[in-house]
DRENDO-1510 file (C-alpha; in Angstrom, 1 decimal, always signed):
<recs>
REC; n; res; u; v; w
REC; 1; MET; -62.9; +1.3; +86.5 .
REC; 2; THR; -63.3; +4.9; +85.3 .
REC; 3; SER; -63.1; +6.3; +82.1 .
REC; 4; ASN; -61.7; +9.8; +81.0 .
REC; 5; PRO; -63.3; +11.8; +78.4 .
REC; 6; VAL; -61.9; +11.7; +74.9 .
REC; 7; ASN; -60.4; +14.9; +73.7 .
REC; 8; TRP; -60.4; +14.1; +70.1 .
REC; 9; HIS; -57.7; +16.9; +69.4 .
REC; 10; GLU; -59.5; +20.0; +70.8 .
REC; 11; ASP; -57.2; +23.1; +70.9 .
REC; 12; VAL; -55.2; +21.6; +73.8 .
REC; 13; ALA; -51.4; +21.6; +73.9 .
REC; 14; LEU; -50.2; +18.0; +74.2 .
REC; 15; ASP; -47.0; +17.3; +76.0 .
REC; 16; PRO; -45.8; +14.1; +74.6 .
REC; 17; ALA; -43.3; +13.5; +77.7 .
REC; 18; LYS; -46.7; +14.0; +80.2 .
REC; 19; GLU; -48.6; +11.6; +78.2 .
REC; 20; TYR; -45.7; +8.9; +78.4 .
REC; 21; ARG; -45.3; +9.4; +82.0 .
REC; 22; ALA; -49.1; +8.9; +82.4 .
REC; 23; LEU; -48.5; +5.7; +80.3 .
REC; 24; LEU; -45.9; +4.4; +82.6 .
REC; 25; ARG; -47.9; +5.0; +85.7 .
REC; 26; SER; -50.9; +3.2; +84.2 .
REC; 27; LEU; -48.8; +0.2; +83.5 .
REC; 28; LEU; -47.1; +0.3; +87.0 .
REC; 29; TRP; -50.1; +0.7; +89.1 .
REC; 30; THR; -52.7; -1.6; +87.3 .
REC; 31; GLU; -52.8; -5.1; +88.4 .
REC; 32; GLY; -54.4; -7.8; +86.1 .
REC; 33; PHE; -56.8; -6.8; +83.3 .
REC; 34; GLY; -56.7; -3.2; +81.8 .
REC; 35; VAL; -57.6; -1.5; +78.8 .
REC; 36; LEU; -55.9; +1.7; +77.5 .
REC; 37; PHE; -56.0; +3.2; +73.9 .
REC; 38; VAL; -52.9; +5.2; +72.9 .
REC; 39; GLN; -53.4; +7.4; +69.8 .
REC; 40; CYS; -50.2; +7.7; +67.8 .
REC; 41; SER; -48.7; +7.1; +64.4 .
REC; 42; PRO; -47.4; +3.5; +63.6 .
REC; 43; ALA; -43.7; +5.1; +64.0 .
REC; 44; GLU; -44.7; +6.7; +67.3 .
REC; 45; GLY; -46.2; +3.4; +68.4 .
REC; 46; SER; -43.0; +1.3; +67.6 .
REC; 47; ASP; -40.8; +3.9; +69.6 .
REC; 48; THR; -43.0; +3.7; +72.6 .
REC; 49; VAL; -43.0; +0.1; +72.9 .
REC; 50; LYS; -39.1; +0.2; +72.7 .
REC; 51; ARG; -39.1; +2.8; +75.5 .
REC; 52; VAL; -41.5; +1.0; +77.9 .
REC; 53; ARG; -39.6; -2.2; +77.4 .
REC; 54; GLN; -36.4; -0.2; +78.6 .
REC; 55; ASP; -38.4; +1.7; +81.4 .
REC; 56; LEU; -40.3; -1.5; +82.9 .
REC; 57; ALA; -37.5; -4.1; +82.1 .
REC; 58; ASP; -38.9; -6.0; +84.9 .
REC; 59; LYS; -42.4; -6.8; +83.2 .
REC; 60; THR; -43.0; -9.1; +80.4 .
REC; 61; ILE; -44.1; -7.1; +77.5 .
REC; 62; GLU; -45.2; -8.5; +74.2 .
REC; 63; VAL; -46.7; -7.1; +71.1 .
REC; 64; LEU; -49.4; -8.5; +69.0 .
REC; 65; THR; -49.5; -7.3; +65.4 .
REC; 66; LEU; -52.9; -7.8; +63.7 .
REC; 67; ASN; -53.3; -8.2; +60.0 .
REC; 68; ALA; -56.2; -7.7; +57.5 .
REC; 69; GLU; -57.3; -11.5; +57.9 .
REC; 70; ASP; -57.5; -11.3; +61.8 .
REC; 71; THR; -61.4; -11.2; +62.6 .
REC; 72; ASN; -61.3; -12.5; +66.1 .
REC; 73; LEU; -58.8; -10.7; +68.6 .
REC; 74; PHE; -59.7; -13.1; +71.7 .
REC; 75; ASP; -58.6; -16.1; +69.4 .
REC; 76; CYS; -55.4; -14.1; +68.4 .
REC; 77; VAL; -54.6; -13.5; +72.1 .
REC; 78; GLU; -55.5; -17.1; +73.3 .
REC; 79; ALA; -53.0; -18.5; +70.7 .
REC; 80; LEU; -50.0; -16.5; +72.2 .
REC; 81; PRO; -47.7; -19.3; +73.6 .
REC; 82; ASN; -46.8; -17.2; +76.8 .
REC; 83; LYS; -50.1; -15.5; +77.5 .
REC; 84; ASP; -49.8; -16.7; +81.2 .
REC; 85; GLU; -46.6; -14.8; +81.7 .
REC; 86; ILE; -47.6; -11.4; +80.1 .
REC; 87; ASP; -47.9; -8.2; +82.2 .
REC; 88; VAL; -48.5; -5.9; +79.1 .
REC; 89; LEU; -49.7; -6.6; +75.7 .
REC; 90; PHE; -49.2; -4.0; +73.0 .
REC; 91; VAL; -51.9; -4.5; +70.0 .
REC; 92; GLN; -50.9; -2.7; +67.0 .
REC; 93; GLY; -52.4; -3.1; +63.4 .
REC; 94; LEU; -56.1; -2.8; +64.2 .
REC; 95; GLU; -56.4; -0.2; +61.4 .
REC; 96; GLN; -55.4; -3.1; +58.8 .
REC; 97; SER; -58.6; -5.1; +59.6 .
REC; 98; ILE; -60.8; -2.1; +59.3 .
REC; 99; TYR; -58.9; -1.2; +55.9 .
REC; 100; ALA; -59.9; -4.6; +54.8 .
REC; 101; TYR; -63.7; -4.2; +56.0 .
REC; 102; GLU; -64.1; -1.0; +54.4 .
REC; 103; ARG; -62.5; -1.9; +51.1 .
REC; 104; SER; -65.2; -4.9; +51.2 .
REC; 105; GLN; -68.1; -2.6; +51.3 .
REC; 106; ALA; -70.4; -1.7; +48.4 .
REC; 107; TRP; -69.4; +2.0; +48.4 .
REC; 108; GLU; -71.6; +4.2; +46.2 .
REC; 109; THR; -68.6; +6.5; +45.6 .
REC; 110; PRO; -64.7; +6.1; +46.7 .
REC; 111; SER; -65.0; +8.9; +49.1 .
REC; 112; GLN; -67.0; +6.7; +51.5 .
REC; 113; ALA; -63.8; +4.8; +52.1 .
REC; 114; TYR; -63.0; +7.4; +54.8 .
REC; 115; THR; -66.6; +8.4; +55.8 .
REC; 116; TYR; -67.6; +6.1; +58.4 .
REC; 117; SER; -71.2; +5.3; +59.3 .
REC; 118; GLU; -72.5; +3.1; +62.2 .
REC; 119; ALA; -74.7; +1.1; +60.0 .
REC; 120; SER; -72.3; -1.9; +60.1 .
REC; 121; VAL; -69.5; -3.2; +62.0 .
REC; 122; PRO; -66.2; -5.2; +61.0 .
REC; 123; ARG; -66.3; -8.7; +62.5 .
REC; 124; LEU; -63.3; -8.0; +64.6 .
REC; 125; LEU; -65.1; -5.3; +66.4 .
REC; 126; THR; -68.2; -7.1; +66.7 .
REC; 127; HIS; -66.2; -9.9; +68.4 .
REC; 128; LEU; -64.8; -7.2; +70.7 .
REC; 129; ASN; -68.3; -6.1; +71.9 .
REC; 130; LEU; -69.5; -9.8; +72.2 .
REC; 131; ASN; -66.4; -11.0; +74.2 .
REC; 132; ARG; -65.4; -8.2; +76.5 .
REC; 133; GLU; -66.5; -10.3; +79.4 .
REC; 134; ARG; -64.4; -13.1; +78.3 .
REC; 135; PHE; -61.6; -10.9; +77.9 .
REC; 136; TYR; -61.9; -9.9; +81.5 .
REC; 137; LYS; -62.2; -13.3; +83.1 .
REC; 138; GLN; -59.7; -15.0; +80.8 .
REC; 139; PHE; -56.7; -12.6; +80.5 .
REC; 140; LYS; -55.0; -11.2; +83.5 .
REC; 141; PHE; -52.7; -8.4; +81.9 .
REC; 142; PHE; -52.9; -5.1; +80.6 .
REC; 143; PHE; -54.0; -4.3; +76.8 .
REC; 144; VAL; -52.6; -1.2; +75.2 .
REC; 145; PHE; -54.0; -0.5; +71.9 .
REC; 146; LEU; -51.8; +1.5; +69.6 .
REC; 147; VAL; -54.1; +3.3; +67.0 .
REC; 148; PRO; -54.0; +6.4; +64.7 .
REC; 149; LEU; -56.8; +8.9; +65.4 .
REC; 150; PHE; -59.3; +7.8; +62.9 .
REC; 151; VAL; -59.3; +4.2; +64.2 .
REC; 152; LEU; -59.7; +5.6; +67.8 .
REC; 153; LYS; -62.8; +7.3; +66.6 .
REC; 154; TYR; -64.0; +4.3; +64.5 .
REC; 155; VAL; -63.7; +1.8; +67.5 .
REC; 156; SER; -65.6; +4.3; +69.9 .
REC; 157; LYS; -68.5; +4.3; +67.4 .
REC; 158; ARG; -68.5; +0.6; +66.3 .
REC; 159; ALA; -67.2; -1.1; +69.4 .
REC; 160; PRO; -68.6; +1.0; +72.3 .
REC; 161; ASP; -69.1; -1.5; +74.7 .
REC; 162; PHE; -65.4; -2.7; +74.7 .
REC; 163; PHE; -64.2; +0.9; +74.4 .
REC; 164; ASP; -66.3; +2.0; +77.5 .
REC; 165; TRP; -63.8; -0.5; +79.6 .
REC; 166; ARG; -60.9; +1.8; +78.7 .
REC; 167; SER; -59.0; +3.1; +81.7 .
REC; 168; GLY; -57.9; +6.0; +79.6 .
REC; 169; VAL; -56.9; +7.4; +76.1 .
REC; 170; LEU; -53.3; +8.9; +75.7 .
REC; 171; GLU; -52.4; +11.0; +72.8 .
REC; 172; PHE; -49.0; +10.7; +71.3 .
REC; 173; PRO; -48.8; +13.2; +68.3 .
REC; 174; ALA; -45.9; +12.4; +66.1 .
REC; 175; ASP; -42.9; +14.7; +66.6 .
REC; 176; ILE; -42.3; +17.2; +63.8 .
REC; 177; GLU; -39.4; +15.0; +62.1 .
REC; 178; THR; -41.9; +11.9; +62.0 .
REC; 179; THR; -44.9; +14.1; +60.7 .
REC; 180; GLU; -42.4; +15.5; +58.0 .
REC; 181; ARG; -41.3; +12.0; +57.0 .
REC; 182; GLU; -44.7; +10.6; +56.5 .
REC; 183; TYR; -45.6; +13.9; +54.6 .
REC; 184; ARG; -43.1; +13.3; +52.1 .
REC; 185; ARG; -43.9; +9.6; +51.8 .
REC; 186; LEU; -47.6; +10.5; +50.9 .
REC; 187; TYR; -47.1; +13.7; +48.9 .
REC; 188; PHE; -45.7; +13.1; +45.4 .
REC; 189; SER; -46.2; +16.7; +44.1 .
REC; 190; GLY; -45.3; +15.8; +40.8 .
REC; 191; ASN; -46.9; +16.4; +37.4 .
REC; 192; GLU; -47.2; +12.6; +37.0 .
REC; 193; ASP; -49.3; +12.1; +40.1 .
REC; 194; TYR; -52.7; +11.7; +38.2 .
REC; 195; GLU; -51.0; +9.3; +35.8 .
REC; 196; ARG; -49.4; +7.3; +38.5 .
REC; 197; TYR; -52.9; +7.0; +40.5 .
REC; 198; VAL; -54.7; +5.7; +37.5 .
REC; 199; THR; -52.6; +2.8; +37.3 .
REC; 200; TRP; -53.5; +2.0; +41.0 .
REC; 201; THR; -56.3; -0.4; +41.9 .
REC; 202; GLN; -59.3; +1.1; +43.9 .
REC; 203; ALA; -58.2; -0.6; +46.9 .
REC; 204; GLU; -54.7; +0.8; +46.7 .
REC; 205; ARG; -56.2; +4.5; +46.4 .
REC; 206; ASN; -58.6; +3.8; +49.2 .
REC; 207; ASP; -55.7; +2.7; +51.4 .
REC; 208; ARG; -53.7; +5.9; +50.6 .
REC; 209; ILE; -56.8; +8.2; +51.4 .
REC; 210; LEU; -57.0; +6.6; +54.8 .
REC; 211; GLU; -53.3; +7.0; +55.4 .
REC; 212; ILE; -53.7; +10.8; +54.4 .
REC; 213; GLN; -56.8; +11.2; +56.5 .
REC; 214; ALA; -54.7; +9.7; +59.5 .
REC; 215; LEU; -51.8; +12.2; +58.8 .
REC; 216; LEU; -54.2; +15.3; +58.5 .
REC; 217; GLU; -55.1; +14.6; +62.0 .
REC; 218; GLU; -51.6; +15.2; +63.3 .
REC; 219; PRO; -51.4; +18.4; +65.3 .
REC; 220; THR; -47.9; +19.0; +64.3 .
REC; 221; LEU; -48.7; +19.3; +60.5 .
REC; 222; THR; -48.5; +22.7; +59.2 .
REC; 223; PHE; -51.1; +24.4; +57.2 .
REC; 224; GLN; -49.2; +24.3; +54.2 .
REC; 225; ARG; -48.6; +20.5; +54.6 .
REC; 226; LYS; -52.3; +20.1; +55.1 .
REC; 227; ALA; -53.1; +21.9; +51.9 .
REC; 228; ASP; -50.8; +19.8; +50.0 .
REC; 229; LEU; -52.3; +16.5; +51.3 .
REC; 230; LEU; -55.7; +17.4; +50.7 .
REC; 231; TRP; -54.7; +18.1; +47.1 .
REC; 232; GLU; -53.1; +14.8; +46.8 .
REC; 233; GLN; -56.2; +13.2; +48.3 .
REC; 234; ALA; -58.4; +15.1; +45.7 .
REC; 235; LEU; -56.1; +13.7; +43.0 .
REC; 236; LEU; -57.0; +10.2; +44.2 .
REC; 237; LEU; -60.8; +11.1; +44.2 .
REC; 238; ASN; -60.5; +12.4; +40.8 .
REC; 239; THR; -58.8; +9.2; +39.3 .
REC; 240; SER; -61.7; +7.3; +41.0 .
REC; 241; GLU; -64.1; +9.8; +39.1 .
REC; 242; ASP; -65.6; +10.9; +42.7 .
REC; 243; HIS; -65.5; +14.5; +41.6 .
REC; 244; GLU; -67.8; +16.1; +44.2 .
REC; 245; ALA; -65.5; +14.7; +46.9 .
REC; 246; ALA; -62.7; +15.9; +45.1 .
REC; 247; ILE; -64.0; +19.5; +44.8 .
REC; 248; GLU; -64.6; +19.4; +48.6 .
REC; 249; SER; -61.1; +18.3; +49.2 .
REC; 250; TYR; -59.7; +21.0; +46.8 .
REC; 251; ASP; -62.1; +23.6; +48.7 .
REC; 252; LYS; -60.5; +22.7; +52.1 .
REC; 253; ALA; -57.0; +22.8; +50.5 .
REC; 254; LEU; -57.9; +26.4; +49.3 .
REC; 255; GLU; -59.3; +27.4; +52.8 .
REC; 256; LEU; -55.7; +26.6; +54.1 .
REC; 257; LYS; -53.8; +28.0; +51.2 .
REC; 258; PRO; -55.9; +30.4; +49.0 .
REC; 259; ASP; -53.0; +30.8; +46.4 .
REC; 260; HIS; -52.8; +27.1; +45.8 .
REC; 261; HIS; -52.8; +27.5; +41.9 .
REC; 262; ARG; -52.8; +24.0; +41.2 .
REC; 263; ALA; -55.8; +23.3; +43.6 .
REC; 264; TRP; -57.5; +25.9; +41.7 .
REC; 265; ASN; -56.9; +24.4; +38.3 .
REC; 266; ASN; -57.7; +20.9; +39.5 .
REC; 267; ARG; -61.0; +22.1; +41.2 .
REC; 268; GLY; -62.1; +23.4; +37.6 .
REC; 269; VAL; -61.0; +19.9; +36.2 .
REC; 270; SER; -63.4; +18.3; +38.6 .
REC; 271; LEU; -66.3; +20.9; +38.0 .
REC; 272; SER; -65.8; +20.3; +34.3 .
REC; 273; ALA; -65.8; +16.7; +34.5 .
REC; 274; LEU; -69.1; +17.0; +36.5 .
REC; 275; GLY; -70.6; +19.2; +33.9 .
REC; 276; ARG; -70.3; +16.2; +31.3 .
REC; 277; TYR; -72.5; +14.4; +33.4 .
REC; 278; SER; -74.8; +16.7; +35.0 .
REC; 279; LEU; -78.1; +18.4; +34.0 .
REC; 280; SER; -76.4; +21.5; +35.5 .
REC; 281; ALA; -73.6; +21.5; +32.9 .
REC; 282; LEU; -73.7; +25.2; +32.0 .
REC; 283; GLY; -73.3; +26.3; +35.7 .
REC; 284; ARG; -70.5; +23.7; +36.3 .
REC; 285; TYR; -68.6; +25.0; +33.3 .
REC; 286; LYS; -68.8; +28.6; +34.3 .
REC; 287; GLU; -67.7; +27.9; +37.7 .
REC; 288; ALA; -64.8; +25.7; +36.4 .
REC; 289; ILE; -63.7; +28.6; +34.2 .
REC; 290; ALA; -63.7; +31.0; +37.4 .
REC; 291; SER; -61.4; +28.4; +39.2 .
REC; 292; TYR; -59.1; +28.5; +36.2 .
REC; 293; ASP; -59.2; +32.2; +36.3 .
REC; 294; ARG; -58.1; +32.4; +39.9 .
REC; 295; ALA; -55.2; +30.0; +39.2 .
REC; 296; ILE; -54.1; +32.1; +36.3 .
REC; 297; VAL; -54.3; +35.2; +38.4 .
REC; 298; ILE; -52.0; +33.4; +41.0 .
REC; 299; LYS; -49.6; +32.0; +38.4 .
REC; 300; PRO; -50.2; +33.8; +35.0 .
REC; 301; ASP; -47.8; +31.3; +33.1 .
REC; 302; TYR; -49.7; +28.2; +34.4 .
REC; 303; HIS; -50.1; +26.6; +31.1 .
REC; 304; LYS; -52.2; +23.9; +32.4 .
REC; 305; ALA; -54.8; +26.5; +33.7 .
REC; 306; TRP; -54.9; +27.9; +30.2 .
REC; 307; ASN; -55.5; +24.8; +28.4 .
REC; 308; ASN; -58.2; +23.6; +30.9 .
REC; 309; ARG; -60.0; +27.0; +30.8 .
REC; 310; GLY; -60.0; +26.4; +26.9 .
REC; 311; VAL; -61.7; +23.1; +27.3 .
REC; 312; SER; -64.5; +24.5; +29.5 .
REC; 313; LEU; -65.0; +27.3; +27.1 .
REC; 314; SER; -65.2; +24.6; +24.1 .
REC; 315; GLU; -67.7; +22.7; +26.2 .
REC; 316; LEU; -70.0; +25.7; +26.4 .
REC; 317; GLY; -69.6; +26.3; +22.6 .
REC; 318; LEU; -67.4; +29.4; +22.9 .
REC; 319; GLN; -64.7; +28.0; +20.5 .
REC; 320; GLU; -63.1; +31.4; +19.5 .
REC; 321; GLU; -62.5; +32.0; +23.2 .
REC; 322; ALA; -61.3; +28.6; +23.6 .
REC; 323; ILE; -58.8; +28.9; +21.0 .
REC; 324; ALA; -57.5; +32.2; +22.3 .
REC; 325; SER; -57.0; +30.4; +25.6 .
REC; 326; TYR; -55.1; +27.5; +24.1 .
REC; 327; ASP; -52.9; +30.0; +22.3 .
REC; 328; ARG; -52.2; +31.6; +25.6 .
REC; 329; ALA; -51.1; +28.2; +26.9 .
REC; 330; LEU; -49.0; +27.5; +23.7 .
REC; 331; VAL; -47.3; +30.8; +24.1 .
REC; 332; ILE; -46.1; +29.7; +27.7 .
REC; 333; LYS; -45.2; +26.0; +26.6 .
REC; 334; PRO; -44.9; +25.4; +22.7 .
REC; 335; ASN; -44.8; +21.8; +23.0 .
REC; 336; ASP; -48.0; +21.4; +25.0 .
REC; 337; HIS; -49.6; +18.5; +22.9 .
REC; 338; GLU; -52.9; +18.7; +24.8 .
REC; 339; ALA; -53.4; +22.4; +23.8 .
REC; 340; TRP; -52.5; +21.7; +20.3 .
REC; 341; TYR; -55.1; +18.7; +20.2 .
REC; 342; ASN; -57.9; +20.7; +22.0 .
REC; 343; ARG; -57.0; +23.9; +19.6 .
REC; 344; GLY; -57.6; +21.4; +16.6 .
REC; 345; TYR; -60.9; +20.1; +17.9 .
REC; 346; SER; -62.1; +23.8; +18.4 .
REC; 347; LEU; -61.1; +24.7; +14.9 .
REC; 348; ASP; -62.7; +21.5; +13.5 .
REC; 349; ASP; -65.9; +22.7; +15.2 .
REC; 350; LEU; -65.7; +26.1; +13.7 .
REC; 351; GLY; -65.4; +24.4; +10.3 .
REC; 352; HIS; -61.9; +25.3; +9.8 .
REC; 353; LYS; -60.7; +22.0; +8.7 .
REC; 354; GLU; -57.1; +22.9; +7.2 .
REC; 355; GLU; -56.3; +24.8; +10.5 .
REC; 356; ALA; -57.5; +22.0; +12.5 .
REC; 357; ILE; -55.2; +19.5; +10.7 .
REC; 358; VAL; -52.3; +21.7; +11.2 .
REC; 359; SER; -53.1; +21.7; +14.8 .
REC; 360; TYR; -53.4; +17.8; +15.2 .
REC; 361; ASP; -50.0; +17.6; +13.2 .
REC; 362; GLN; -48.4; +19.6; +15.7 .
REC; 363; ALA; -49.9; +17.4; +18.7 .
REC; 364; ILE; -48.8; +14.4; +16.7 .
REC; 365; THR; -45.2; +15.8; +16.1 .
REC; 366; ILE; -44.9; +16.3; +19.9 .
REC; 367; LYS; -46.6; +13.0; +21.0 .
REC; 368; PRO; -46.8; +10.4; +18.1 .
REC; 369; ASP; -48.8; +8.0; +20.2 .
REC; 370; LYS; -51.8; +10.3; +20.9 .
REC; 371; TYR; -54.1; +8.1; +18.9 .
REC; 372; GLU; -57.0; +10.6; +19.6 .
REC; 373; ALA; -55.2; +13.1; +17.4 .
REC; 374; TRP; -54.6; +10.6; +14.7 .
REC; 375; TYR; -58.4; +9.8; +14.9 .
REC; 376; ASN; -59.6; +13.4; +14.8 .
REC; 377; ARG; -57.1; +14.3; +12.2 .
REC; 378; GLY; -58.7; +11.4; +10.0 .
REC; 379; TYR; -62.2; +13.1; +10.9 .
REC; 380; SER; -61.1; +16.4; +9.4 .
REC; 381; LEU; -59.6; +14.8; +6.2 .
REC; 382; ASP; -62.5; +12.9; +5.9 .
REC; 383; ASP; -65.0; +15.9; +5.9 .
REC; 384; LEU; -62.5; +17.4; +3.2 .
REC; 385; GLY; -63.2; +14.5; +1.0 .
REC; 386; ARG; -59.6; +13.1; +1.3 .
REC; 387; LYS; -60.5; +9.8; +1.9 .
REC; 388; GLU; -57.3; +8.0; +1.4 .
REC; 389; GLU; -55.5; +10.3; +3.7 .
REC; 390; ALA; -58.4; +9.9; +6.1 .
REC; 391; ILE; -58.1; +6.1; +6.3 .
REC; 392; ALA; -54.3; +6.2; +6.6 .
REC; 393; SER; -54.9; +8.5; +9.8 .
REC; 394; TYR; -57.5; +6.2; +11.2 .
REC; 395; ASP; -54.9; +3.2; +10.7 .
REC; 396; GLN; -52.3; +5.2; +12.7 .
REC; 397; ALA; -55.0; +5.6; +15.6 .
REC; 398; ILE; -55.5; +1.8; +15.3 .
REC; 399; VAL; -51.8; +1.0; +15.4 .
REC; 400; ILE; -51.6; +2.7; +18.7 .
REC; 401; LYS; -55.0; +1.7; +20.2 .
REC; 402; HIS; -55.9; -1.8; +18.7 .
REC; 403; ASP; -59.4; -1.8; +20.1 .
REC; 404; TYR; -60.5; +1.7; +18.9 .
REC; 405; ALA; -63.9; +0.9; +17.6 .
REC; 406; PRO; -64.7; +4.6; +16.1 .
REC; 407; ALA; -61.6; +4.4; +14.0 .
REC; 408; PHE; -62.7; +1.1; +12.5 .
REC; 409; PHE; -66.1; +2.4; +11.9 .
REC; 410; ASN; -65.1; +5.7; +10.3 .
REC; 411; LYS; -62.8; +3.5; +8.0 .
REC; 412; ALA; -65.6; +1.4; +7.0 .
REC; 413; CYS; -67.7; +4.6; +6.3 .
REC; 414; CYS; -64.7; +5.7; +4.0 .
REC; 415; TYR; -64.7; +2.6; +2.1 .
REC; 416; ALA; -68.3; +2.5; +1.8 .
REC; 417; LEU; -68.5; +5.9; +0.1 .
REC; 418; GLN; -65.8; +4.5; -2.3 .
REC; 419; ASN; -68.0; +1.6; -2.7 .
REC; 420; GLN; -65.5; -0.9; -1.6 .
REC; 421; VAL; -68.1; -3.1; -0.1 .
REC; 422; ASP; -65.7; -5.9; +1.2 .
REC; 423; LEU; -63.3; -3.6; +2.9 .
REC; 424; ALA; -66.1; -1.5; +4.3 .
REC; 425; VAL; -67.8; -4.6; +5.6 .
REC; 426; ASP; -64.6; -6.1; +7.1 .
REC; 427; CYS; -64.0; -2.7; +9.0 .
REC; 428; LEU; -67.6; -2.5; +10.3 .
REC; 429; GLN; -67.2; -6.2; +11.4 .
REC; 430; HIS; -64.2; -5.2; +13.5 .
REC; 431; ALA; -66.2; -2.1; +14.9 .
REC; 432; ILE; -68.9; -4.1; +16.0 .
REC; 433; ALA; -67.1; -6.9; +17.4 .
REC; 434; LEU; -65.3; -4.2; +19.7 .
REC; 435; ASP; -68.6; -2.1; +20.3 .
REC; 436; PRO; -71.9; -4.0; +19.5 .
REC; 437; LYS; -74.0; -0.8; +19.7 .
REC; 438; LEU; -72.3; +0.3; +16.6 .
REC; 439; LYS; -74.6; -2.4; +14.6 .
REC; 440; ASP; -77.5; +0.0; +15.3 .
REC; 441; GLN; -75.5; +3.1; +14.3 .
REC; 442; ALA; -74.6; +1.5; +11.1 .
REC; 443; LYS; -78.2; +0.8; +10.2 .
REC; 444; ILE; -79.1; +4.3; +9.9 .
REC; 445; ASP; -75.8; +5.9; +8.9 .
REC; 446; THR; -76.2; +7.5; +5.5 .
REC; 447; ASP; -72.5; +6.7; +4.5 .
REC; 448; PHE; -73.4; +2.9; +3.9 .
REC; 449; ASP; -76.2; +3.9; +1.6 .
REC; 450; SER; -74.1; +2.8; -1.5 .
REC; 451; ILE; -73.6; -0.6; +0.0 .
REC; 452; ARG; -76.8; -1.2; +2.0 .
REC; 453; GLU; -78.4; -3.9; -0.2 .
REC; 454; SER; -75.2; -6.0; -0.4 .
REC; 455; ASP; -75.5; -9.3; +1.1 .
REC; 456; ARG; -72.6; -9.2; +3.4 .
REC; 457; PHE; -74.0; -5.8; +4.8 .
REC; 458; GLN; -77.2; -7.3; +5.4 .
REC; 459; ALA; -75.8; -10.3; +7.0 .
REC; 460; LEU; -73.6; -8.3; +9.3 .
REC; 461; VAL; -76.2; -5.7; +10.7 .
REC; 462; GLY; -79.4; -7.7; +10.3 .
REC; 463; GLU; -82.1; -7.3; +7.9 .
REC; 464; GLY; -84.9; -4.8; +9.1 .
REC; 465; ASP; -86.1; -1.4; +9.3 .
REC; 466; THR; -83.7; +1.3; +10.3 .
REC; 467; LEU; -84.0; +2.3; +13.9 .
</recs>
């Protein structure tokens, strides 16, 4: 049995009609056992089976569809009731077992969901390697595996012994209509994408990344569509906090479509997020600002880029410049609650407490359930000595987010400064129950000096020296 080299989609114009004729010839000429891999989308695979059944009506053709729980293909085939009558067995769904296996791995980052190594092998492919002689001896019919391109690559690396038995690899690229349908299914393109992905489980995000990767391999996909899908993939990685991989995906999108303003903006978001966790924060924020600037050059009225640019400037301590950037966002979109909220933070940091409260009030008017704005508003009121108003603002934050420990802690500080021991300890008790680390903070916080000797305070935080 000879094997032809695998093309892996080099720059060769594929002729689906020619590939299909080659498939028919293989099925007509081969007697007994044989293995053929057909690279195609699931939709193309189903269409191919229908056509083969029509064109080879005198042959017994069956389809075996695998699911995530299947780990032994030999046993699955052995269980077929009419296995002795089969001429051709199409096997589809191999990717489901691979998805399940990859989800079970302890990835260091979610991007490894589609970055395969040869270090370990799913059980199904292990069985294929070990049982290839049994397949040859036991089954006297032709196996046709219908797989997407990434599975073809995966099997060639993880099950090389079995893969070497193939009589060939045929490639059925999806037609333009099928590719477009899959693109529209995977590309949401709305502003709510990020919020939608946040509600997904990590497994759901990983599966979607794998689907996007498979479609990106299709040669009929235009550069514009590829850029959109890479942007969508980066969003999924962002929601998983895999910002390095997200930046890489944005960069690939921008190579294909340099004027993709949302990719420039979100690239900046990822860089900014990395800055918060990185020793090289200064460089990350400057690079993020450069990305936002590119987005603004392409689309000057893109309010999100102006707002995000302000956030990075704020992280660098450039609050005046940050406020100017927020103001540009608000000229474009006056009801941008995020810009109003961020503007309040920068004003507060500059010591402009009254102006900060005005900005927080604007954010709350637009989005009344923004608990962070209620909390920061309380913080500014607190600094102005307006304790009762501050407590009322913290209360609103707690109504919206019942488990928000900082609001309970700051309420406790306000009550302590008013020497209301019982109320202060009650709020502190709530805060510590939600976040035990706040017990240590309470031991050293000077706001509690006036009640530090009370029995209730000592019982709650524990006696002993401050940290």
